[in-house]
Every structure is written in C-alpha cells, then in structure tokens.
C-alpha positions, 0 to 999 in steps of 0.5 A: 838609529838616529846617529845613522839617519843624521850621518846620512843627511849630513853627508848628502847635504855636504855633497849638495853644497859641494856640487853647486855651481853658481851663475857667477862662477860659470857664465861667460861675459857677465859684464856685457849687456845687450847692445854692448860694443867693445873696440878690439885692440888686437887684430891678429893674422897668423904668422908662419912658424917653424914646423908649419906645413903650408899649402902653396898653389901657383896658377896662371892662364898657361897651365904649363908655365905654372905646373913646374912650381907646384908640388907633385910635378914630376922630374920628367916634366909630367904632372903627378898627384898632389895628394898623399896616400891619405888623401891629404894635400902635400904641403911645404914643411917649414924647417927649424930655420924658418925656410921652405924649398920651392921648385925653381924658386929655391929657398925662401925664408918664411918664418914671421910672414903672414899668409898674404905676405908670403903670397906677395913674396912668391908673386914678386919672385915669379915676376922678377924672374920672368917665369910667369907674367901674371901669376895667381898664388894661394897660400894656406896652412895645412896643419893649423891646430890648437891643443886642449888639455883638461882633467878629462883628457886632451885633444887636438882641434883642427882649425878650418881657417887661420884665425881662431879666438880663445872663445871659439877654441873653447866652443870647438873643444865642446865647452867647459863643464861646470866644474872647470875653473873659469878664472884660471884657464891657461894658454901656453905659447912658444915665443922666441924659443921660450914657452910662455903661459897666460891665464884668461877668464872668459867671464869678463869682457876684458878677455877680448883685448888680452894679447892671447885672446887671438890664438896662434897655431900650436897654442895649448889650452889647459884647464883645471877643475874646481875643488868642489868636484874633488870634494864631491868625489871624496864625499861620494866615496866616503858616503858609500862606506858610511852607508855600508857601515850603517847597514852592517851596524843595523844587521849586527844590532838586529841579530843581537836583539833577536838572540837575546 
C-alpha cells in the first residue's frame, strides 16, 4: 500500500514540475523598463512581389476619363461591377516575372516597388501619355497575409494594413501558450528565390532591430513546444496506467485476503 501511495505522489510531483512555466521563460521584452526608448533601425515598407494581388483605382474630376483605366470597364465602353462573385474587389495579379497588365497603359514591371512608388509611376505614365492631366491613383494590397504554423495547427492571418511587425503577428494569431518556446520562433521568408529562416526571441528588446521584425507578405511564422509539454503528456499517460495498475493490485490483494 505504501508503494502505491509513494508512486502516486512521485508521479504527481513530476507532472507539477514539468508543467511549471517561470516568468523568465514566457514574459515579453523582459529587459525593458518604464520610459525605455529604443531607436528603430529598420523602417520597412512592403515591397511588391510576384503573386501579389494589387487593388489599383484611378480617378479624376472627369469620371469618363478615368473609367477606362480601371478594372471592370467593359469592352463596349460601359462600366461594370469591380467586385467578384464573392464580393471581393477585383485586383491585378502580379505574374511570376513581376509584371501587371493595365488597361491602356499596358505592361508595368512592379516587383520591388513599394505601394507609393507604383502610385507615382502610374501617375507619371498617365500624365506623360496625356491621358489624365491631374489623376488620383490609389494602390493597395488585396492579399497581404502572414502564415502561422504551430503544434496546435496553422492559420492564415490577413493583415488589414501593409505593415505588420513580428509582435503584432503573434497577437493576431492569438498569442503564444506557456508551452511555446520563446527563444526559437522561426520566421521563413523567400528572398531572391531562396527560402530563408531566422529565429526571433520576443523576450528581449533586441527583437525590435532584427531585420525580420518587420514582416513581409507571405512570411511564415513557425513555433514549437517546449519539452515540458511533452513530458507532461507522457507523465499523464503513464500516471493513468499506474493508477489503474495500483487499483487492480488493491483489488487482487483484497480478494486474496478475503479468500484465505
């Protein structure tokens, strides 16, 4: 009987030890104090890449002049709906070569440009071709997403603006559990046709000046669990079997005593 009690207590103690998560392991930005100021070295603007979908709207005082340059303008000269069947605005898909095809203006190489740079380029072409004297051009990303993968599953996070930091993405993903390794959160990014990976640690303020802190569209964040989670699951599994074995042993002992 004593062996059974000691076994149960030993297993419970091991589970409690394995499940502990100290503040040092999970708290964000531990080295920052009230009033701390950190100069940000990386000021990032999203650059257009192949497979991006761009929302481009051109307008001016004379609506008839701007309509032919917008998606949804019919071949017969009439304006049609600019939205697809799912209610989503029709966008320009950047091809694998980094180009888009615009009505009248033709092919434009957009890869590597920021949103503002493309706005300026379209404005320049409209004026140079004497199409519109004073155009207003708006460019937005239609499919700015960050992908999040972890032990509990994956999800795509739609970014409402074209700027998303590493910490913002973690928040949008629902934060991290106490069983997630903070020292080894990977960010995967395609750079010049090669997939690169970098580990970030949100517990230290140095993360602010990491070149991967400012995320780009289609970045992938990958997390992994600390070993204690697996230890806890393993202990829970064996604890249930030990408890069952002890119960069977007690029953057998009782039956033996009663049948003597």
